[in-house]
C-alpha positions as CSV (number, residue, x, y, z in Angstrom):
1,M,-74.7,-16.9,13.4
2,A,-71.1,-16.1,12.8
3,F,-69.2,-18.2,10.2
4,E,-66.8,-20.7,11.7
5,I,-63.9,-22.1,9.7
6,K,-63.6,-25.8,9.9
7,K,-60.2,-26.6,11.4
8,E,-58.1,-29.8,11.0
9,A,-56.6,-31.4,14.0
10,Y,-53.0,-32.5,13.5
11,T,-51.2,-35.3,15.4
12,G,-47.7,-34.3,14.6
13,G,-45.4,-31.4,13.6
14,I,-42.1,-30.5,12.0
15,K,-39.0,-30.5,14.2
16,T,-36.8,-27.4,14.4
17,I,-33.2,-27.2,13.3
18,S,-30.7,-24.4,13.7
19,I,-27.8,-23.7,11.3
20,G,-25.0,-21.3,11.9
21,K,-23.4,-20.3,15.2
22,G,-23.9,-17.6,17.8
23,D,-26.0,-14.5,16.9
24,S,-26.0,-15.4,13.2
25,A,-27.7,-18.8,13.8
26,V,-31.1,-19.2,12.1
27,T,-33.8,-21.7,13.1
28,V,-36.3,-23.2,10.6
29,G,-39.2,-25.7,11.0
30,G,-41.4,-26.0,14.0
31,E,-44.8,-25.9,12.2
32,T,-47.8,-27.6,13.7
33,C,-50.0,-27.1,10.6
34,Y,-49.8,-27.1,6.9
35,P,-47.8,-24.3,5.2
36,F,-49.3,-20.9,6.1
37,Y,-52.4,-22.5,7.7
38,T,-51.9,-20.4,10.8
39,F,-55.6,-20.5,11.6
40,E,-55.1,-24.3,12.4
41,G,-51.7,-24.2,14.2
42,D,-48.4,-22.4,14.6
43,M,-45.7,-21.5,12.1
44,P,-43.1,-19.9,14.5
45,N,-40.3,-19.7,11.9
46,K,-40.8,-18.3,8.4
47,P,-39.2,-20.1,5.5
48,L,-35.6,-19.2,4.9
49,I,-34.4,-18.0,1.4
50,A,-30.7,-18.6,0.8
51,M,-28.7,-17.1,-2.1
52,E,-26.5,-19.5,-4.0
53,I,-22.9,-18.8,-5.1
54,W,-20.4,-21.0,-7.0
55,D,-16.8,-21.8,-6.1
56,M,-15.9,-21.3,-9.7
57,E,-16.8,-18.7,-12.4
58,P,-20.0,-19.9,-14.2
59,T,-19.7,-20.4,-17.9
60,D,-23.2,-21.4,-18.9
61,W,-25.4,-18.9,-16.9
62,A,-28.0,-16.9,-18.7
63,E,-27.1,-13.2,-19.1
64,A,-30.0,-12.1,-16.9
65,A,-28.7,-14.2,-14.0
66,L,-25.0,-13.2,-14.4
67,V,-25.5,-9.4,-14.6
68,P,-26.2,-8.8,-10.8
69,F,-22.9,-10.5,-9.9
70,K,-20.7,-10.1,-13.0
71,D,-18.0,-8.1,-11.0
72,V,-17.6,-10.8,-8.3
73,V,-18.2,-14.2,-9.9
74,A,-14.5,-14.9,-10.0
75,D,-14.1,-14.5,-6.2
76,P,-16.6,-16.6,-4.1
77,A,-15.8,-14.6,-0.9
78,A,-16.6,-11.3,-2.6
79,W,-19.6,-12.9,-4.2
80,A,-21.0,-14.0,-0.9
81,K,-20.3,-10.6,0.7
82,K,-22.2,-8.8,-2.1
83,C,-25.2,-11.1,-1.6
84,V,-25.3,-10.3,2.1
85,D,-24.5,-6.5,1.9
86,E,-26.4,-5.5,-1.2
87,Y,-29.2,-8.1,-1.6
88,G,-29.8,-8.9,2.1
89,A,-29.2,-12.7,1.9
90,E,-30.3,-14.5,5.0
91,A,-28.0,-17.4,4.3
92,I,-25.4,-18.4,1.7
93,V,-25.2,-21.7,-0.3
94,L,-21.8,-22.5,-1.7
95,Q,-22.2,-24.8,-4.7
96,L,-19.0,-26.8,-5.0
97,K,-19.2,-27.2,-8.8
98,S,-15.4,-27.4,-9.2
99,I,-15.1,-30.7,-7.4
100,D,-17.1,-32.5,-10.1
101,P,-15.0,-35.5,-11.3
102,N,-16.3,-34.8,-14.8
103,D,-15.3,-31.2,-14.7
104,R,-12.3,-29.6,-12.9
105,D,-12.1,-32.4,-10.2
106,A,-10.7,-29.9,-7.6
107,S,-9.1,-31.4,-4.5
108,P,-10.9,-31.6,-1.1
109,Q,-8.3,-29.2,0.4
110,S,-9.0,-26.6,-2.3
111,A,-12.7,-26.8,-1.7
112,A,-12.2,-26.5,2.1
113,E,-10.1,-23.4,1.7
114,T,-12.9,-21.8,-0.4
115,V,-15.5,-22.6,2.2
116,K,-13.2,-21.2,4.9
117,K,-12.9,-17.9,2.9
118,V,-16.6,-17.6,2.5
119,L,-17.2,-18.2,6.2
120,D,-14.7,-15.5,7.1
121,A,-16.4,-13.1,4.6
122,V,-20.0,-13.3,5.9
123,S,-21.8,-13.5,9.2
124,V,-24.8,-15.4,8.0
125,P,-25.2,-19.3,8.1
126,V,-23.4,-21.1,5.3
127,I,-24.8,-24.2,3.4
128,V,-22.2,-26.3,1.5
129,W,-23.7,-28.2,-1.5
130,G,-21.6,-30.9,-3.2
131,C,-21.6,-32.1,-6.8
132,A,-23.9,-35.1,-6.3
133,A,-21.1,-37.6,-7.0
134,P,-21.3,-39.7,-3.8
135,T,-17.7,-40.8,-3.5
136,K,-16.2,-37.3,-4.3
137,D,-18.7,-35.6,-2.0
138,E,-17.7,-37.9,0.9
139,E,-14.0,-37.1,0.4
140,V,-14.6,-33.3,0.2
141,M,-17.2,-33.0,3.1
142,K,-14.9,-34.9,5.5
143,V,-12.1,-32.3,4.9
144,V,-14.6,-29.3,4.9
145,A,-16.1,-30.5,8.2
146,E,-12.6,-30.7,9.8
147,V,-11.3,-27.4,8.5
148,C,-14.5,-25.6,9.6
149,Q,-14.9,-27.3,12.9
150,N,-17.8,-26.2,15.2
151,K,-19.2,-23.7,12.6
152,N,-22.5,-25.7,12.3
153,L,-22.4,-25.8,8.5
154,L,-25.3,-27.5,6.7
155,L,-23.6,-30.2,4.5
156,G,-25.1,-32.2,1.7
157,P,-26.4,-33.9,-0.2
158,V,-26.0,-37.0,1.9
159,E,-27.1,-40.2,0.2
160,E,-27.3,-43.9,1.0
161,K,-24.0,-44.5,-0.7
162,N,-22.0,-42.0,1.4
163,Y,-24.0,-41.2,4.6
164,K,-21.6,-43.0,7.0
165,G,-18.5,-41.0,6.2
166,I,-20.2,-37.6,6.0
167,A,-22.3,-38.3,9.1
168,A,-19.3,-39.4,11.1
169,A,-17.5,-36.1,10.2
170,A,-20.6,-34.0,11.0
171,M,-21.0,-35.6,14.4
172,G,-17.3,-35.3,15.2
173,Y,-16.9,-31.6,14.1
174,G,-20.3,-30.2,14.9
175,H,-22.2,-29.8,11.7
176,S,-25.7,-30.5,10.3
177,L,-26.7,-32.7,7.3
178,I,-29.0,-32.6,4.2
179,A,-30.5,-36.1,3.7
180,S,-31.2,-36.4,0.0
181,S,-33.5,-39.0,-1.8
182,P,-34.7,-39.3,-5.4
183,I,-38.4,-38.1,-5.3
184,D,-39.8,-40.9,-3.2
185,V,-41.4,-40.9,0.2
186,N,-40.1,-44.3,1.2
187,L,-36.6,-43.5,0.2
188,A,-36.7,-40.2,2.1
189,K,-37.8,-42.1,5.2
190,Q,-35.1,-44.8,4.7
191,I,-32.2,-42.4,4.6
192,N,-33.5,-40.7,7.8
193,I,-33.7,-44.1,9.5
194,L,-30.1,-45.0,8.4
195,L,-28.8,-41.7,9.8
196,E,-30.6,-42.2,13.1
197,N,-29.4,-45.8,13.5
198,F,-25.9,-44.6,12.7
199,G,-26.1,-42.2,15.7
200,M,-26.6,-38.9,13.9
201,P,-28.5,-36.4,16.2
202,M,-31.7,-35.9,14.3
203,D,-32.2,-32.4,15.4
204,R,-29.4,-31.6,12.9
205,V,-31.0,-33.1,9.8
206,V,-32.8,-31.4,6.9
207,V,-34.6,-33.4,4.1
208,D,-33.9,-32.8,0.4
209,P,-36.7,-34.6,-1.6
210,T,-35.1,-33.6,-4.9
211,T,-36.2,-30.5,-6.7
212,G,-37.5,-30.1,-10.2
213,G,-37.5,-26.8,-12.1
214,L,-40.8,-25.2,-13.3
215,G,-42.3,-27.5,-15.8
216,Y,-39.4,-30.0,-15.5
217,G,-40.7,-32.4,-12.9
218,M,-41.9,-29.9,-10.3
219,E,-45.3,-31.8,-10.2
220,Y,-43.5,-34.9,-9.0
221,S,-41.5,-33.0,-6.4
222,Y,-44.6,-31.1,-5.3
223,S,-46.7,-34.3,-4.8
224,V,-43.9,-36.0,-2.9
225,M,-43.4,-33.0,-0.6
226,E,-47.2,-32.9,0.0
227,R,-47.1,-36.5,1.1
228,L,-44.2,-35.9,3.4
229,S,-46.0,-33.1,5.0
230,M,-49.2,-35.2,5.4
231,A,-47.3,-38.1,6.9
232,A,-45.6,-35.7,9.4
233,M,-48.7,-33.8,10.3
234,S,-51.7,-36.1,10.0
235,Q,-50.2,-39.5,10.4
236,G,-47.6,-38.6,13.1
237,D,-44.7,-40.3,11.3
238,D,-41.7,-39.2,13.4
239,K,-39.3,-40.4,10.7
240,L,-40.5,-37.7,8.3
241,Q,-41.0,-34.8,10.7
242,Y,-38.0,-32.8,9.5
243,P,-37.7,-29.5,7.7
244,M,-37.3,-29.6,3.9
245,I,-34.8,-27.8,1.6
246,N,-35.1,-27.2,-2.2
247,N,-32.2,-26.3,-4.5
248,L,-34.5,-24.3,-6.8
249,G,-32.3,-21.7,-8.5
250,N,-29.9,-24.3,-9.8
251,E,-32.7,-26.3,-11.5
252,V,-34.7,-23.3,-12.9
253,W,-31.9,-21.5,-14.5
254,K,-30.5,-24.5,-16.4
255,C,-33.8,-24.9,-18.3
256,K,-33.6,-24.0,-21.9
257,E,-36.6,-21.5,-21.6
258,A,-34.6,-19.5,-19.0
259,K,-31.7,-19.2,-21.5
260,E,-33.4,-18.7,-24.8
261,S,-33.2,-15.2,-26.3
262,A,-36.0,-13.2,-27.8
263,E,-34.8,-14.2,-31.3
264,D,-34.9,-17.9,-30.4
265,A,-38.3,-17.8,-28.7
266,P,-40.1,-14.6,-29.5
267,L,-43.5,-15.9,-28.3
268,L,-42.1,-16.2,-24.7
269,G,-41.5,-12.5,-24.4
270,D,-38.7,-10.6,-22.6
271,P,-36.0,-13.2,-21.6
272,E,-35.0,-11.5,-18.4
273,K,-38.5,-11.1,-17.0
274,R,-39.4,-14.6,-18.2
275,A,-36.6,-16.3,-16.3
276,I,-37.1,-14.3,-13.1
277,L,-40.8,-15.1,-13.1
278,M,-40.0,-18.8,-13.7
279,E,-37.9,-18.8,-10.5
280,A,-40.4,-16.8,-8.5
281,V,-43.4,-19.0,-9.5
282,G,-41.4,-22.1,-8.7
283,A,-40.5,-20.6,-5.2
284,V,-44.2,-20.0,-4.5
285,A,-45.1,-23.5,-5.5
286,Y,-42.5,-25.1,-3.2
287,L,-43.4,-22.8,-0.3
288,L,-47.0,-24.0,-0.6
289,C,-46.0,-27.6,-0.3
290,G,-43.9,-27.2,2.8
291,S,-40.4,-26.0,1.9
292,N,-38.5,-24.5,4.8
293,I,-35.3,-23.5,3.0
294,L,-35.3,-22.3,-0.6
295,I,-32.0,-21.9,-2.5
296,M,-32.5,-19.2,-5.1
297,R,-30.3,-17.2,-7.5
298,H,-31.7,-13.9,-8.9
299,P,-32.2,-11.0,-6.4
300,E,-35.5,-9.9,-8.1
301,A,-37.0,-13.4,-7.9
302,I,-35.9,-13.6,-4.2
303,R,-37.5,-10.2,-3.6
304,L,-40.8,-11.4,-5.1
305,A,-40.7,-14.6,-3.0
306,K,-40.1,-12.7,0.2
307,E,-43.0,-10.4,-0.5
308,Y,-45.2,-13.4,-1.0
309,I,-44.1,-14.9,2.4
310,K,-44.7,-11.6,4.1
311,A,-48.2,-11.3,2.7
312,M,-49.0,-14.9,3.6
313,I,-47.8,-14.5,7.2
314,A,-48.7,-10.9,8.0
315,G,-51.6,-10.5,5.6
316,G,-52.2,-7.8,3.1
317,S,-52.1,-7.6,-0.7
318,V,-49.3,-8.1,-3.2
319,A,-50.8,-5.7,-5.6
320,E,-48.5,-3.0,-4.4
321,V,-45.4,-5.0,-4.8
322,A,-42.9,-3.2,-7.1
323,P,-42.6,-4.7,-10.6
324,I,-39.4,-6.5,-11.7
325,E,-36.4,-4.1,-12.0
326,K,-34.7,-4.8,-15.3
327,R,-30.9,-4.7,-15.6
328,L,-30.8,-5.5,-19.3
329,A,-32.1,-3.6,-22.3
330,S,-35.8,-3.9,-22.9
331,V,-36.8,-6.3,-25.7
332,A,-39.7,-5.3,-27.9
333,V,-41.6,-8.2,-29.4
334,D,-44.2,-7.5,-32.1
335,F,-46.8,-10.0,-31.2
336,A,-49.2,-8.6,-33.8
337,A,-46.8,-9.5,-36.6
338,L,-46.3,-13.0,-35.2
339,A,-50.0,-13.6,-34.9
340,P,-51.8,-15.4,-37.8
341,P,-54.1,-13.4,-40.1
342,L,-57.4,-12.5,-38.5
343,D,-60.4,-14.2,-40.2
344,L,-63.8,-13.2,-38.9
345,T,-65.8,-14.7,-41.7
346,I,-68.6,-17.1,-40.6
347,E,-68.2,-20.6,-42.0
348,E,-71.7,-20.5,-43.6
349,E,-70.9,-17.2,-45.3
350,K,-67.7,-18.8,-46.8
351,K,-69.7,-21.6,-48.2
352,A,-72.3,-19.2,-49.6
353,A,-69.6,-17.0,-51.2
354,A,-67.8,-19.9,-52.8
355,P,-68.2,-19.8,-56.6
356,P,-70.6,-22.4,-58.0
357,K,-69.1,-25.4,-59.7
358,K,-69.0,-25.2,-63.5
359,E,-71.1,-27.8,-65.3
360,A,-69.6,-29.7,-68.1
361,P,-70.6,-28.3,-71.5
362,A,-73.3,-30.2,-73.2
363,K,-72.4,-32.2,-76.3
364,K,-73.4,-30.4,-79.4
365,E,-75.7,-32.2,-81.7
366,T,-75.1,-32.0,-85.4
367,P,-78.2,-30.4,-87.0
368,D,-79.7,-32.0,-90.0
369,K,-80.1,-28.6,-91.7
370,P,-77.8,-25.5,-91.7
371,A,-78.5,-23.3,-88.7
372,A,-78.7,-19.9,-90.3
373,P,-80.7,-18.1,-87.6
374,A,-78.1,-19.0,-84.9
375,A,-76.3,-15.6,-85.3
376,P,-79.1,-13.5,-83.9
377,A,-79.4,-16.0,-80.9
378,K,-75.7,-15.6,-80.2
379,Q,-76.0,-11.8,-80.2
380,A,-78.9,-12.1,-77.8
381,A,-76.9,-14.3,-75.4
382,A,-74.0,-11.8,-75.2
383,P,-75.6,-9.4,-72.8
384,A,-76.6,-12.3,-70.5
385,A,-72.9,-13.6,-70.5
386,K,-71.7,-10.1,-69.6
387,Q,-74.1,-9.9,-66.7
388,E,-72.9,-13.3,-65.4
389,E,-69.3,-12.1,-65.6
390,V,-70.1,-9.0,-63.6
391,A,-71.9,-11.1,-61.0
392,A,-69.0,-13.5,-60.8
393,K,-66.4,-10.8,-59.9
394,P,-67.1,-10.8,-56.1
395,A,-66.8,-14.6,-56.1
396,V,-63.4,-14.3,-57.8
397,A,-62.3,-11.7,-55.2
398,E,-63.4,-14.0,-52.4
399,K,-61.5,-16.8,-54.0
400,D,-58.4,-14.7,-54.3
401,A,-58.6,-13.8,-50.6
402,T,-59.1,-17.4,-49.6
403,A,-56.1,-18.4,-51.7
404,T,-54.0,-15.7,-50.1
405,A,-55.0,-16.9,-46.6
406,E,-54.2,-20.5,-47.6
407,A,-50.8,-19.5,-48.9
408,A,-50.1,-17.6,-45.7
409,A,-51.1,-20.6,-43.6
410,K,-49.0,-22.9,-45.7
411,E,-46.0,-20.6,-45.4
412,K,-46.5,-20.4,-41.6
413,A,-46.8,-24.2,-41.4
414,E,-43.6,-24.6,-43.5
415,A,-41.9,-22.1,-41.2
416,E,-43.0,-24.1,-38.1
417,I,-41.8,-27.3,-39.7
418,K,-38.5,-25.8,-40.5
419,A,-38.1,-24.3,-37.0
420,K,-39.0,-27.7,-35.5
421,A,-36.4,-29.4,-37.8
422,D,-33.8,-26.9,-36.8
423,A,-34.6,-27.4,-33.2
424,E,-34.3,-31.2,-33.6
425,A,-31.1,-30.8,-35.4
426,K,-29.7,-28.5,-32.7
427,A,-30.8,-30.9,-30.0
428,K,-29.2,-33.8,-31.9
429,A,-26.0,-31.8,-32.3
430,D,-26.0,-30.9,-28.6
431,A,-26.6,-34.5,-27.7
432,E,-23.8,-35.7,-29.9
433,A,-21.5,-33.0,-28.5
434,K,-22.4,-34.1,-25.0
435,V,-21.8,-37.7,-25.8
436,K,-18.5,-36.8,-27.4
437,A,-17.5,-34.7,-24.4
438,E,-18.4,-37.6,-22.1
439,E,-16.4,-40.0,-24.2
440,E,-13.4,-37.7,-24.2
441,A,-13.7,-37.2,-20.4
442,K,-13.9,-41.0,-20.0
443,A,-10.9,-41.5,-22.3
444,K,-9.0,-38.9,-20.4
445,A,-9.9,-40.5,-17.0
446,E,-8.9,-43.9,-18.3
447,A,-5.6,-42.5,-19.7
448,E,-4.9,-40.8,-16.4
449,A,-5.7,-44.0,-14.5
450,K,-3.5,-46.1,-16.8
451,A,-0.7,-43.6,-16.5
452,K,-1.1,-43.6,-12.7
453,A,-1.1,-47.4,-12.6
454,E,2.0,-47.5,-14.8
455,A,3.7,-44.9,-12.6
456,E,2.9,-46.9,-9.5
457,K,4.2,-50.1,-11.2
458,Q,7.4,-48.4,-12.3
459,A,7.9,-47.0,-8.8
460,A,7.4,-50.5,-7.3
461,A,9.9,-51.9,-9.8
462,D,12.4,-49.2,-9.0
463,A,12.0,-49.8,-5.3
464,R,12.4,-53.5,-5.8
465,A,15.6,-53.0,-7.9
466,A,17.0,-50.7,-5.3
467,R,16.3,-53.2,-2.5
468,E,17.9,-56.0,-4.5
469,A,21.0,-53.9,-5.2
470,E,21.3,-53.0,-1.5
471,E,21.0,-56.7,-0.5
472,K,23.5,-57.7,-3.1
473,E,26.0,-55.1,-1.9
474,L,25.4,-56.2,1.7
475,R,26.0,-59.9,0.8
476,A,29.3,-58.9,-1.0
477,K,30.4,-56.9,2.1
478,R,29.7,-59.9,4.3
479,A,31.7,-62.2,1.9
480,R,34.6,-59.8,2.0
481,E,34.6,-59.7,5.8
482,R,34.5,-63.5,6.0
483,A,37.4,-63.8,3.5
484,E,39.4,-61.2,5.5
485,L,38.7,-63.1,8.8
486,A,39.7,-66.4,7.2
487,A,43.0,-64.9,5.8
488,K,43.8,-63.5,9.2
489,R,43.3,-66.9,10.9
490,T,45.6,-68.5,8.3
491,D,48.4,-66.0,8.8
492,E,48.6,-66.5,12.6
493,P,51.3,-69.1,13.7
494,T,50.1,-72.3,15.3
495,V,51.5,-72.8,18.8
496,Q,51.8,-76.4,19.9
497,G,52.6,-77.2,23.5
498,T,55.3,-79.8,24.3
499,M,54.1,-83.1,25.9
500,T,56.2,-85.0,28.4
501,P,55.4,-88.4,29.9
502,A,54.4,-88.5,33.6
503,A,56.9,-89.9,36.1
504,I,54.5,-92.5,37.3
505,Q,52.4,-94.3,34.8
506,K,49.0,-95.3,36.3
507,T,46.5,-97.8,35.1
508,E,43.0,-97.0,34.2
509,Q,41.7,-98.5,37.4
510,Q,44.1,-96.3,39.5
511,K,42.9,-93.3,37.7
512,I,39.3,-94.1,38.5
513,L,39.9,-94.7,42.1
514,E,41.8,-91.4,42.4
515,M,38.9,-89.6,40.8
516,L,36.4,-91.2,43.2
517,D,38.6,-90.3,46.2
518,R,38.6,-86.7,44.9
519,F,34.9,-86.6,44.5
520,H,34.2,-88.0,47.9
521,K,36.9,-86.0,49.5
522,R,38.7,-89.0,50.8
523,V,42.1,-87.6,50.4
């Protein structure tokens, strides 16, 4: 009887989303089974790996990550073109690091110009990633959406604090969104519901569940992504049936283990291979829990991840995958010298070889008579003492070896304590420097805000003074005009008409009767 694989029946699936325009558009999602479980369902679109670039020259990258791009890091457009032409990037992620209010605080117009240059330089889809400051991201993404109208960019991260402004811009100018939430299934569902209620077309939404680097919270991200996939597939929750994206490279390469040199961490081996493998292993983990778009940095780590995807979809072995191609000089680490001394002695043998404890000498008794014959006895005991001394030499040698091992262990322990103390001091100094930098940035921001407020206050005062001066001048002008008019009236001669009495003087009654006759036309 042939073996039959037990298959799981799924009630839901992942929606598809396309980013980019025209022939360069790429579609992700569409699975009806768990990642790579193609014996239970379909996986029509393979996961997409996008290469990240920055809109400013990195200052804190590890040397291993900087070497492949060192000639183009000052020009984002050239950087993006190199990723596509030389490293075969399927998409480009432009990290807008310069807009961070705590760093350069670049203007939205400047960021939009950079995005436009990158779009013009490459033909693959472009993803625009903000600085995770909700207010600034909203300001920048509105301008970017307008400048790059109908290019179907993937904009994010969109959070509960700024989703309205960015979603409105995306709907108006034809872009897609990255709905971001902080490692929580309910919060991921909530932001999707908010976007849907706002009117955002949900076939243009990708979920960012928040990404942790290898060993730095990846377990939490992995478990949340698993639960999102289970809710979408097995429970049929249509509010969670969206493709997922992970900003992996940015998280892995900022870990201290990815930056430490061989001198700082000799037990971790070659720094270049170590960091590349950290990113590649993290990519495999996120692919297995349902990631549809991976943002990565190093070309070699991307190559390894693509080989893994190819093997999982098409089958085959990864044993023939080429090893990591180094760009930096090889680092030789003498692990044998770093290892503690090898001690193969069995514990029971150590105890048996230990020298016997010396007994306290017996108290001599005072003889009643002179002990004249004692000299011959002493001479007889001399050979026996010499034999005991010869027998005790191996024990002394063992004791010396044990003391040497203990001294080496003590020296190693002291070295470890010193290294730990140095690391703690360095961490403390880094923390203090960070706090100081934050305080300086805060003080600078407050000073700028105060200067801006004073400038606005001064401008308002100047405007008010100018308005009052203008009104005063106008009132003086009107007063002069009135004075001139009054003087003119005074200078004109007064003409008085001459009055002569009527020939016939009429009484009041006669005058009334004449008036009535005139009114009634009696005359």
